[in-house]
Backbone as a printed PyTorch tensor [residue, N CA C, xyz], in Angstrom:
tensor([[[ 0.8930, -1.0930,  0.1880],
         [-0.2000,  0.0560,  0.0820],
         [ 1.0060,  1.0880,  0.2160]],

        [[ 0.4090,  2.2680, -0.5600],
         [ 1.4800,  3.3610, -0.6880],
         [ 0.4620,  4.3350, -0.6370]],

        [[ 0.9610,  5.5070, -0.1140],
         [ 0.2730,  6.6610,  0.9370],
         [ 0.9040,  8.0580,  0.0100]],

        [[-0.3470,  8.4870, -0.1010],
         [-0.0670,  9.7520, -0.9650],
         [ 0.0990, 10.7080,  0.4520]],

        [[ 0.9260, 11.7990, -0.2210],
         [ 1.7210, 12.7460,  1.1700],
         [ 1.1610, 14.1810,  0.3290]],

        [[ 0.2210, 14.6640,  1.7770],
         [-0.5320, 15.9670,  1.1080],
         [ 0.2800, 16.8310,  1.8960]],

        [[ 0.3430, 18.5790,  1.5270],
         [ 0.8400, 19.5600,  1.9670],
         [-0.0630, 20.4870,  2.3530]],

        [[-0.4300, 20.7520,  3.2050],
         [-1.1850, 22.0480,  3.8450],
         [-2.9420, 21.6210,  3.2720]],

        [[-3.4100, 20.3520,  2.6480],
         [-4.7850, 20.2340,  2.8150],
         [-4.8010, 19.9860,  1.1800]],

        [[-3.4880, 20.8000,  0.2960],
         [-4.1900, 20.7220, -1.3750],
         [-3.0670, 20.6400, -2.3610]],

        [[-1.3970, 20.3530, -1.8860],
         [-0.7790, 19.8790, -2.7610],
         [-0.0330, 18.6430, -2.3560]],

        [[ 0.0360, 17.4660, -4.0630],
         [ 0.7920, 16.6850, -3.5010],
         [ 1.7970, 16.7810, -3.4240]],

        [[ 2.1130, 16.1390, -1.8760],
         [ 3.6700, 16.9460, -2.0160],
         [ 4.4830, 15.5460, -2.6240]],

        [[ 3.9280, 14.0030, -2.4550],
         [ 4.5480, 13.1280, -3.1360],
         [ 3.9550, 11.7710, -2.5610]],

        [[ 4.9160, 10.2850, -2.7930],
         [ 4.2860,  9.1600, -2.0900],
         [ 5.2910,  8.3920, -1.2530]],

        [[ 4.6930,  8.0060, -0.5140],
         [ 5.4310,  7.3270,  0.7770],
         [ 5.1620,  6.2380,  0.5580]],

        [[ 6.2320,  4.9960,  0.4250],
         [ 5.5910,  3.8260,  0.3120],
         [ 6.8920,  2.6790,  1.3390]],

        [[ 6.2300,  1.1850,  1.6490],
         [ 7.4210,  0.5310,  2.6670],
         [ 7.1060, -0.9630,  1.4650]],

        [[ 8.3990, -1.4940,  1.5390],
         [ 8.6740, -2.6900,  1.4050],
         [10.1490, -3.5740,  1.6480]],

        [[ 9.9030, -4.4240,  1.2730],
         [11.4420, -5.3960,  1.9020],
         [12.7030, -4.4710,  1.9540]],

        [[12.4660, -3.6270,  1.3810],
         [13.9420, -2.8640,  1.1250],
         [13.8810, -1.9780,  2.5540]],

        [[12.9420, -1.5650,  2.6010],
         [12.7560,  0.0110,  3.9030],
         [11.7600,  0.6080,  3.6520]],

        [[11.4740,  1.9930,  3.9050],
         [10.5320,  3.1450,  3.6960],
         [11.2980,  3.8330,  2.4460]],

        [[10.2130,  4.4190,  1.8010],
         [10.8090,  5.2460,  0.5320],
         [ 9.8460,  6.5880,  0.4750]],

        [[10.4130,  7.6630, -0.0860],
         [ 9.3270,  8.6430, -0.4780],
         [ 9.6650,  9.5310, -1.6020]],

        [[ 9.1310,  9.7350, -2.6100],
         [ 9.2630, 10.3360, -3.7530],
         [ 8.9220, 11.6760, -3.9340]],

        [[ 9.1070, 12.7050, -4.1140],
         [ 8.3270, 14.1500, -4.9440],
         [ 8.0290, 13.6890, -5.5080]],

        [[ 6.5790, 14.7200, -5.8790],
         [ 5.7980, 14.9200, -7.2360],
         [ 6.8660, 15.9740, -8.0030]],

        [[ 6.9320, 15.6450, -8.8700],
         [ 7.7590, 16.7970, -9.6220],
         [ 7.0060, 18.0760, -9.7780]],

        [[ 5.8950, 18.4990, -9.8590],
         [ 4.7130, 19.5330, -9.3750],
         [ 5.0680, 20.1210, -8.2660]],

        [[ 5.5580, 19.3220, -7.1360],
         [ 5.6480, 19.6150, -5.6080],
         [ 7.2830, 20.3890, -5.8540]],

        [[ 7.9130, 19.9620, -6.1950],
         [ 9.6930, 20.4000, -6.4860],
         [ 9.4830, 21.7830, -7.3640]],

        [[ 8.5630, 21.9780, -8.1630],
         [ 9.0730, 23.1410, -9.4410],
         [ 8.0200, 24.0110, -8.0900]],

        [[ 7.0310, 23.9380, -7.1590],
         [ 6.1510, 24.5920, -7.0310],
         [ 7.1090, 25.9660, -5.5710]],

        [[ 7.1350, 26.9930, -6.2770],
         [ 7.5010, 27.7180, -5.5000],
         [ 6.9450, 28.3580, -3.9350]],

        [[ 5.6340, 27.9640, -4.0720],
         [ 4.6570, 28.0250, -2.9890],
         [ 4.9370, 27.0180, -1.9920]],

        [[ 5.4240, 25.7430, -2.2030],
         [ 5.9700, 24.7780, -1.2650],
         [ 7.3390, 24.6910, -0.7850]],

        [[ 7.1070, 24.4140,  1.0760],
         [ 8.5500, 23.9010,  1.4200],
         [ 9.0110, 22.6210,  1.6610]],

        [[10.1040, 21.7700,  1.7330],
         [10.3960, 20.5620,  2.0450],
         [ 9.2960, 19.9720,  3.1190]],

        [[ 8.9950, 18.5390,  3.1690],
         [ 8.1880, 18.3190,  4.0460],
         [ 8.8560, 17.9120,  5.1420]],

        [[10.0800, 17.9280,  5.2560],
         [10.9530, 18.0150,  6.4000],
         [12.5410, 18.7170,  6.1070]],

        [[12.7010, 18.9760,  6.7390],
         [14.4170, 19.6200,  6.9310],
         [15.1050, 18.2560,  6.5800]],

        [[15.3350, 17.5510,  6.5280],
         [16.0890, 16.0560,  6.6150],
         [14.9560, 15.2560,  4.8580]],

        [[14.5880, 16.1830,  4.3370],
         [13.5110, 15.4350,  3.2650],
         [13.4840, 17.0700,  2.1970]],

        [[15.0940, 17.5010,  1.6720],
         [14.9840, 18.2300,  0.8030],
         [14.1340, 18.4870, -0.0620]],

        [[13.4950, 19.6550, -1.0960],
         [12.8980, 19.1780, -2.1780],
         [14.0270, 19.3740, -3.4370]],

        [[15.4640, 19.2160, -3.3210],
         [16.3600, 19.1090, -4.3250],
         [16.4200, 17.7040, -4.2920]],

        [[15.9650, 16.8600, -3.4730],
         [16.2290, 15.1330, -3.2160],
         [15.1800, 14.6060, -3.3900]],

        [[14.7540, 14.3260, -4.7920],
         [13.5790, 13.7620, -5.1380],
         [13.3300, 12.6730, -4.5520]],

        [[13.9720, 11.4760, -4.1760],
         [13.8580, 10.5890, -3.8500],
         [14.6810,  9.9340, -2.5970]],

        [[14.0430,  9.7870, -1.4550],
         [14.3970,  9.4320, -0.1700],
         [14.2440,  8.1360,  0.3220]],

        [[15.0670,  7.2980,  0.9770],
         [15.1530,  6.0130,  0.9120],
         [15.7050,  6.0190,  2.8530]],

        [[14.9190,  4.9880,  3.1110],
         [15.2730,  4.6450,  4.5800],
         [15.0190,  2.9390,  4.9320]],

        [[16.1450,  2.3520,  6.0030],
         [15.6930,  1.2270,  6.6670],
         [14.4470,  1.3160,  7.7570]],

        [[14.2370,  2.5560,  8.4190],
         [13.2950,  2.7700,  9.1020],
         [12.1940,  3.4560,  8.8990]],

        [[11.1280,  4.3950,  9.3710],
         [10.3910,  5.0430,  9.0040],
         [10.7200,  6.4270,  9.2870]],

        [[10.5550,  7.3400,  8.5240],
         [11.3480,  8.8290,  8.3170],
         [10.3500,  9.4080,  9.4690]],

        [[11.6320,  9.8880, 10.7170],
         [11.0970, 10.7180, 11.5690],
         [10.1180, 11.6450, 11.3600]],

        [[ 9.9720, 12.5990, 10.3920],
         [ 8.6160, 13.4230, 10.5540],
         [ 7.4100, 12.4220, 10.2880]],

        [[ 7.4670, 11.3340,  9.3050],
         [ 6.2510, 10.6220,  9.7870],
         [ 6.2110,  9.8370, 10.9840]],

        [[ 7.0670,  9.1680, 11.5700],
         [ 7.3580,  8.6430, 12.9340],
         [ 6.5800,  9.8830, 13.8590]],

        [[ 7.0640, 10.8660, 13.7050],
         [ 6.3800, 12.2770, 14.7690],
         [ 4.6550, 12.6950, 14.4950]],

        [[ 4.1980, 11.6740, 13.6380],
         [ 2.4970, 11.8480, 13.6910],
         [ 2.0190, 11.2710, 14.1820]],

        [[ 2.7790, 10.1250, 14.5840],
         [ 1.8480,  8.9570, 15.3310],
         [ 1.2660,  9.1130, 17.0200]],

        [[ 0.9340,  8.6780, 17.3690],
         [ 0.3860,  8.8690, 18.6590],
         [ 1.5330,  7.8960, 19.8180]],

        [[ 1.2720,  8.5260, 20.9590],
         [ 2.4380,  7.3240, 21.9720],
         [ 1.5440,  7.2400, 23.2230]],

        [[ 2.0990,  6.4450, 23.8330],
         [ 1.6540,  5.9620, 25.2830],
         [-0.0380,  5.5290, 25.2730]],

        [[-0.4850,  5.8600, 25.8790],
         [-1.8540,  5.4430, 26.1920],
         [-2.8040,  5.3970, 24.9930]],

        [[-2.8910,  6.7770, 24.6090],
         [-3.3380,  7.0580, 22.8040],
         [-3.2660,  6.2720, 22.2680]],

        [[-1.6160,  6.0130, 22.0080],
         [-1.3370,  4.7170, 20.8070],
         [-2.1210,  3.1830, 21.0260]],

        [[-1.7330,  2.8710, 22.2760],
         [-3.0820,  1.6680, 23.0730],
         [-4.1510,  1.7180, 22.6760]],

        [[-5.0940,  2.9260, 23.6170],
         [-6.8000,  2.9380, 22.3810],
         [-6.5290,  2.8650, 21.0950]],

        [[-5.7830,  3.5640, 20.0050],
         [-6.1950,  3.4510, 18.7750],
         [-5.7700,  1.8320, 18.3210]],

        [[-4.6930,  1.7320, 18.5270],
         [-4.1490,  0.2690, 18.4490],
         [-5.0410, -0.7300, 18.7330]],

        [[-5.5640, -1.1540, 19.6110],
         [-6.9310, -1.7190, 20.3110],
         [-7.6400, -1.9200, 19.5140]],

        [[-8.3200, -0.5500, 19.5410],
         [-9.4270, -0.4430, 18.4560],
         [-9.6640, -0.0640, 16.9390]],

        [[-8.5320, -0.9120, 16.5540],
         [-8.1460, -0.7210, 14.8470],
         [-7.4610, -2.1140, 14.5910]],

        [[-7.4430, -3.0340, 15.9080],
         [-6.7490, -4.1250, 15.4990],
         [-5.4440, -4.2400, 15.3340]],

        [[-4.3880, -3.0460, 15.8460],
         [-3.2640, -3.1580, 15.0050],
         [-2.2910, -3.6480, 15.8800]],

        [[-1.4210, -4.2770, 15.6870],
         [-0.0930, -4.2990, 16.8640],
         [ 0.2960, -3.1370, 17.4730]],

        [[ 1.0140, -2.9040, 18.3490],
         [ 1.1450, -1.3790, 18.9920],
         [ 2.6710, -1.4370, 18.1250]],

        [[ 3.5480, -2.2500, 17.7800],
         [ 5.1690, -1.6840, 17.1960],
         [ 4.6140, -1.4720, 15.8140]],

        [[ 3.6230, -1.8490, 15.2630],
         [ 3.0940, -1.4460, 13.7200],
         [ 3.1320, -0.0970, 13.1410]],

        [[ 3.7090,  0.8840, 13.2020],
         [ 4.0880,  1.9960, 12.7560],
         [ 3.2390,  2.2480, 11.5080]],

        [[ 3.4850,  1.7700, 10.1720],
         [ 2.7790,  1.9420,  9.0610],
         [ 1.8640,  1.6200,  8.8740]],

        [[ 0.8260,  0.4110,  9.8750],
         [-0.8080,  0.5110,  9.6190],
         [-1.2730,  1.6910, 10.4830]],

        [[-0.6250,  2.0320, 11.5030],
         [-1.1170,  2.8340, 12.4080],
         [-0.8220,  4.2350, 11.1760]],

        [[ 0.2190,  4.1760, 10.7370],
         [ 0.3340,  6.0860,  9.9810],
         [-1.0410,  5.8420,  8.8370]],

        [[-0.8760,  4.6510,  8.3320],
         [-2.1920,  4.4590,  7.2610],
         [-3.5330,  4.4460,  7.9970]],

        [[-3.7380,  4.4100,  8.7990],
         [-5.0800,  4.6020,  9.8450],
         [-5.4430,  6.1970, 10.5140]],

        [[-4.2550,  6.6840, 10.8850],
         [-4.7060,  7.2290, 11.8410],
         [-3.9960,  9.0860, 11.3530]],

        [[-4.1330,  8.8010,  9.9550],
         [-3.0490, 10.3780,  9.7280],
         [-3.8070, 10.7400,  8.4020]],

        [[-5.1430, 10.4020,  8.1460],
         [-5.5430, 11.2170,  7.1870],
         [-6.6910, 12.2620,  7.3110]],

        [[-6.6780, 12.4360,  8.8280],
         [-7.4030, 13.9530,  9.2430],
         [-6.8960, 14.1750, 10.3820]],

        [[-6.8420, 15.7750, 10.7040],
         [-6.5470, 16.2030, 11.9810],
         [-5.4470, 15.7170, 12.5890]],

        [[-4.3170, 16.0110, 11.6180],
         [-2.7300, 15.4890, 12.0230],
         [-2.0100, 16.7720, 12.5970]],

        [[-1.2110, 16.7800, 13.5520],
         [-0.5360, 17.5860, 13.9570],
         [ 0.6250, 18.1410, 12.4920]],

        [[ 0.1790, 19.5910, 12.1680],
         [ 1.3730, 20.1380, 10.8140],
         [ 0.8230, 20.0110, 10.1980]],

        [[ 1.4300, 19.9800,  8.6620],
         [ 1.1680, 20.6070,  7.4680],
         [ 0.7900, 19.4830,  7.0570]],

        [[ 1.2830, 18.2180,  7.2770],
         [ 0.7070, 16.9920,  6.2020],
         [ 0.1130, 15.6150,  6.9220]],

        [[-0.8020, 15.5440,  5.3980],
         [-2.0760, 14.4470,  6.0390],
         [-1.4480, 13.4340,  5.2150]],

        [[-2.1600, 12.6550,  5.2510],
         [-1.8850, 10.9870,  4.6270],
         [-2.9380, 10.3670,  3.7150]],

        [[-2.8110, 10.0260,  2.3080],
         [-4.4850,  9.1120,  1.8630],
         [-3.7930,  7.9300,  1.3110]],

        [[-4.6030,  7.2770,  1.4600],
         [-4.4910,  5.4170,  1.2620],
         [-4.4390,  5.9440, -0.5490]],

        [[-3.8340,  4.9280, -1.1520],
         [-3.6840,  5.1140, -2.2560],
         [-4.2770,  4.0030, -3.0650]],

        [[-5.3310,  3.9180, -4.3570],
         [-5.4060,  2.3350, -4.3770],
         [-4.6220,  1.6280, -5.5830]],

        [[-4.2640,  0.4070, -5.4430],
         [-2.9340,  0.2740, -6.4960],
         [-3.5570, -0.8730, -7.1380]]])
């Protein structure tokens, strides 16, 4: 499953996905060339079209609940507490902290 990364509710910033090699993010060309947009993270500059990591990128990790709220969300959704990817997919579509939201993409 891929996630569309939405910036400020109106710009398609790029696509986030996970595979056997880790986590990947790739900016959309239109987002890169748009002077009204900023990088989604200081660690993910627009000059670097694609970023890869063995672990979930910290800017997406920071969107997730912690502690008791995380326990409640995981229990309600039937997700393992350590499954950051599923939690990200199901809880970061609306009302997130910051300028980024995520939408599941049809494959």
